[in-house]
C-alpha positions in Angstrom: 112.5 99.3 99.4 115.3 102.0 99.1 113.2 105.0 98.5 115.8 107.6 98.1 113.6 110.8 98.6 111.0 108.9 100.5 113.6 107.3 102.9 114.8 110.8 103.9 111.2 111.4 104.7 111.1 108.4 107.0 114.1 109.2 108.5 113.4 112.8 109.5 110.5 111.1 111.4 113.0 109.3 113.6 114.0 111.7 116.1 113.9 109.7 119.5 114.3 106.1 120.5 112.0 104.2 122.8 114.6 103.2 125.2 115.6 99.7 126.6 114.8 96.7 124.1 113.0 95.0 127.0 110.0 97.7 127.3 106.8 96.0 127.1 103.4 97.9 127.3 100.6 95.8 128.2 97.9 98.4 128.9 96.0 100.3 126.3 96.9 103.9 126.2 93.8 106.1 126.3 93.6 106.9 122.7 93.7 103.4 121.6 90.7 101.7 119.8 88.8 99.5 122.5 89.1 95.8 122.1 86.1 95.1 119.7 84.2 91.8 120.7 82.2 91.7 117.3 85.5 91.6 115.2 84.7 88.4 113.1 88.1 87.6 112.2 87.4 87.0 108.8 90.1 86.6 106.1 91.3 90.6 105.8 93.9 92.8 104.4 95.8 94.7 106.8 97.1 98.0 105.8 99.3 100.4 107.8 99.3 104.1 106.7 101.7 106.7 107.8 98.9 108.9 109.2 99.2 106.4 112.1 95.9 104.2 111.5 95.6 100.6 110.3 92.7 99.5 108.3 91.0 96.2 108.2 89.7 95.3 104.7 87.4 92.2 104.2 88.5 90.4 101.4 85.0 89.1 100.9 83.2 92.4 100.6 86.3 94.7 100.0 85.4 97.2 102.5 87.0 98.4 105.6 85.6 96.8 108.7 87.7 98.5 111.3 90.0 100.9 111.7 92.7 101.1 114.5 94.8 104.4 115.6 98.5 103.5 117.0 98.7 104.7 120.5 100.3 108.0 121.5 104.2 108.3 121.1 106.7 110.8 121.7 106.3 111.8 118.1 103.2 111.5 115.9 102.7 107.9 115.0 103.7 106.5 111.6 102.6 103.0 110.9 105.0 101.6 108.2 104.9 97.8 107.9 102.7 95.1 109.3 102.8 91.4 109.9 100.7 88.9 111.1 101.7 85.7 113.4 99.7 82.8 113.3 101.7 81.6 116.3 100.9 84.4 118.7 97.7 85.3 117.0 99.0 89.0 116.9 99.1 91.7 114.0 102.5 93.6 114.3 102.6 97.4 113.2 106.0 99.0 112.8 105.7 102.5 114.1 108.7 104.2 112.3 108.5 107.6 114.2 108.6 106.1 117.6 111.1 103.3 117.2 108.6 100.7 118.3 106.3 97.8 117.2 102.8 97.9 118.3 101.1 94.4 118.8 97.5 93.6 118.5 95.4 90.5 119.4 93.4 89.2 116.6 90.9 88.1 119.0 89.4 91.3 119.7 91.9 94.0 118.0 93.0 95.1 121.7 96.5 96.2 122.3 99.0 93.3 123.3 101.9 95.1 123.9 104.8 97.5 122.5 108.0 96.3 121.6 111.1 98.7 121.7 113.6 98.7 118.8 116.8 101.1 119.0 116.2 103.9 116.6 113.8 102.7 113.5 111.0 100.1 112.9 111.0 99.4 109.4 110.4 96.3 107.4 109.7 93.3 109.2 109.0 89.3 108.9 107.8 86.5 111.1 108.4 82.8 111.0 107.8 80.6 113.7 108.5 82.0 117.3 110.5 85.1 115.9 109.9 88.7 114.5 112.8 90.3 112.8 112.4 94.1 112.6 115.0 96.3 110.4 116.5 99.1 112.1 118.0 101.3 109.6 119.5 103.9 111.7 121.3 101.3 114.1 122.1 99.1 110.9 121.2 96.1 112.5 117.7 93.7 112.6 116.2 93.1 116.1 114.9 89.8 116.8 111.9 89.3 119.1 110.2 86.1 120.4 106.4 86.7 119.5 105.3 84.6 122.5 107.2 86.7 125.2 107.7 89.9 123.4 111.0 89.9 124.5 114.3 90.6 122.5 116.5 87.5 121.4 119.3 89.1 119.7 120.1 92.2 117.5 121.8 91.1 114.5 124.3 93.9 112.8 124.8 94.3 109.2 128.4 92.5 108.6 131.2 95.0 109.3 132.7 95.1 106.2 129.4 96.1 104.5 128.7 98.9 107.1 132.4 100.1 106.3 131.2 100.2 102.7 128.2 102.5 103.5 125.4 99.5 103.6 122.1 99.9 105.3 119.8 97.1 105.8 116.5 97.4 104.7 114.2 94.4 103.8 114.0 91.2 105.5 112.3 87.6 105.0 112.5 84.3 106.8 112.1 80.6 106.3 112.1 78.3 108.9 115.9 78.1 109.4 117.3 81.3 108.1 116.7 85.1 107.7 117.6 87.0 104.4 118.3 90.7 104.9 118.9 93.1 102.2 121.8 95.7 102.5 121.7 98.8 100.3 123.8 101.9 99.5 127.1 99.9 99.1 129.8 102.1 97.4 130.9 101.0 93.9 129.2 97.6 94.0 125.5 96.0 93.6 123.5 95.7 96.7 123.4 92.5 98.9 121.2 89.7 100.0 122.9 88.3 103.4 121.7 85.0 104.9 121.7 84.6 108.8 121.4 81.4 110.7 118.2 82.0 113.2 119.7 80.0 116.2 123.3 81.5 116.2 122.5 84.6 114.4 125.7 84.4 112.3 126.1 85.2 108.7 126.2 81.9 106.5 126.2 83.4 103.0 125.6 86.4 100.8 125.1 87.3 97.3 125.0 90.6 95.0 121.9 91.2 93.3 120.4 94.4 91.8 119.8 97.8 93.0 117.3 98.2 95.8 116.3 94.8 96.4 113.1 93.6 98.3 112.8 90.0 99.2 110.1 87.4 99.1 110.1 83.2 99.7 108.5 80.8 97.4 106.2 78.7 99.7 106.4 75.7 97.5 110.0 75.4 96.6 113.8 76.7 97.8 113.5 80.1 95.7 114.1 83.4 96.8 113.0 86.7 95.1 115.0 89.8 95.0 112.9 92.3 93.2 115.1 95.1 92.3 113.6 98.7 91.6 116.8 100.4 90.6 118.0 98.0 88.2 114.4 96.9 86.9 114.7 93.3 87.5 114.0 90.5 89.6 116.6 88.0 90.6 115.6 84.4 91.3 117.9 82.7 93.8 118.3 79.4 95.3 118.0 80.1 98.9 120.1 77.3 100.2 123.2 78.3 98.2 122.1 81.9 97.1 123.1 81.1 93.5 121.5 83.1 91.1 119.2 81.0 88.9 117.9 83.7 86.8 117.2 87.4 86.0 113.7 88.9 84.9 113.2 92.0 83.4 110.4 94.0 85.5 110.2 98.0 85.4 110.7 99.3 88.8 110.3 96.2 90.7 109.6 96.7 94.4 106.8 95.3 96.2 106.7 91.6 96.1 104.3 88.6 96.8 104.0 85.2 95.8 100.5 83.3 96.1 100.4 80.0 98.1 100.5 77.8 94.9 104.1 79.3 94.1 103.4 79.7 90.4 103.5 83.4 90.1 105.2 86.4 91.4 103.6 89.8 91.5 105.6 93.0 92.0 104.7 96.8 91.8 106.5 99.3 89.8 106.9 101.9 92.7 108.9 104.5 90.9 106.8 104.5 87.7 109.6 103.4 85.2 108.5 102.8 81.6 109.3 99.3 79.9 108.7 99.1 76.3 106.7 102.5 76.1 104.4 101.6 78.9 104.2 102.5 82.7 102.8 99.2 84.5 101.9 99.3 87.9 101.3 95.7 88.7 103.3 93.1 87.1 103.0 89.3 87.2 105.8 87.0 86.5 105.3 83.2 85.6 107.7 81.5 87.6 107.6 78.3 85.7 108.8 80.0 82.5 110.4 82.9 84.3 108.8 85.5 81.9 106.7 88.3 82.5 103.0 87.0 81.9 101.3 90.4 81.7 100.7 93.5 83.8 98.1 96.4 84.3 98.5 100.0 84.5 98.2 101.5 88.1 94.8 103.5 88.6 96.5 105.9 90.8 100.4 106.7 91.1 103.0 105.2 93.4 101.6 101.4 93.6 103.8 100.6 96.6 103.6 97.1 98.2 101.3 94.1 97.2 99.8 91.0 99.2 96.9 89.0 97.9 94.6 86.2 99.4 95.5 82.6 100.5 94.1 81.3 97.2 95.8 83.5 95.2 92.7 84.7 93.4 93.1 88.6 94.6 95.7 91.1 95.2 95.7 94.4 97.0 98.2 97.2 96.3 98.8 100.2 98.5 99.6 103.5 97.0 101.9 105.8 98.8 101.4 109.0 96.8 99.9 111.3 99.5 96.5 109.6 99.0 94.1 107.2 100.8 93.9 104.3 98.0 94.5 100.5 97.9 93.8 98.7 94.6 92.3 95.7 94.5 92.9 93.3 91.5 91.5 89.8 90.5 94.0 87.4 89.3 93.2 85.0 86.2 93.5 81.2 87.4 95.1 80.2 84.2 97.6 82.9 83.0 98.2 84.6 86.4 97.5 88.0 85.1 95.8 90.6 87.4 92.7 92.7 86.4 91.9 95.9 88.2 88.5 95.6 90.3 88.1 98.4 92.5 89.6 100.7 95.2 89.3 101.0 98.9 90.0 104.1 100.8 92.1 103.8 104.0 94.1 106.1 106.0 96.7 108.8 104.5 99.6 107.3 102.7 99.0 103.5 103.0 102.3 101.9 103.0 102.8 98.2 104.4 100.2 95.6 103.9 99.7 91.9 104.9 97.1 89.0 105.0 95.2 88.1 108.2 93.9 84.7 106.9 91.1 84.4 109.3 90.4 82.3 112.4 
């Protein structure tokens, strides 16, 4: 998500790094929410908000069952992105204001550790034993082992892209490779760069649209780049990075593909108009590669989206100074979303992920 004005706000939060990349805090600070022995570990959406809170929303009742507050840092905490690892059974929350990732156990929501980055902690993704965290200021992605919480590598943006003004932004992983978006390149479209997860070397790259965010199809070899600045979604072969198709989608930003792999959902974060309307959540049929339908946003700035494991519900954060997550049902035949309700969370809900339950 290259947020232009909003990125300036996030960058202003980042004043001080956290020191050594090997720093690991294993005891809970006094202000951290105490371990909760009654946490039922039912399927839940985990929502990170810029006020430093993390909300746990039951996907059964669509109510907040638990709220965590990030431990004190040098600056007021700002929870940006959040991911869940089924390998370590931990939830990782990026604190963009304090250059760190805070880890919580899913067994009791107790603090499991703090992973220090260099200057930032933005988009993240995990697969297997690796957690990749984008550090925009240091122009790199930092790789951690989710079992030991130790740094494995610091993967820099390729030098030629850095010289062209490139800044890393979003990242996703499959079993063998990482896919990193690089924005802000002078005179050329933004890029998706593919890295080997063992050697951490670049193996391929492709130009896409402007401000891309990436998501993988769980059932095939397709990679999607939702490009906010050019109002389209690129469909790529993630093995070769060949462009297979482009689908028009207004303000395409946050992305999610259900486990069945038949649809892609993207949010219209900037509020772009397409065909005289301003859609909020857009559904793309990945078989026909056309927009199946959309719904208007109940409140402004639909930001990030994630859904249930069975693909029947989607949840959207709204980073507009409010406290809203929107909930949608998804038609099992057409794949088109329908607004259900709203859930109140922390101020400026940002990242969202699914905890599938244990």
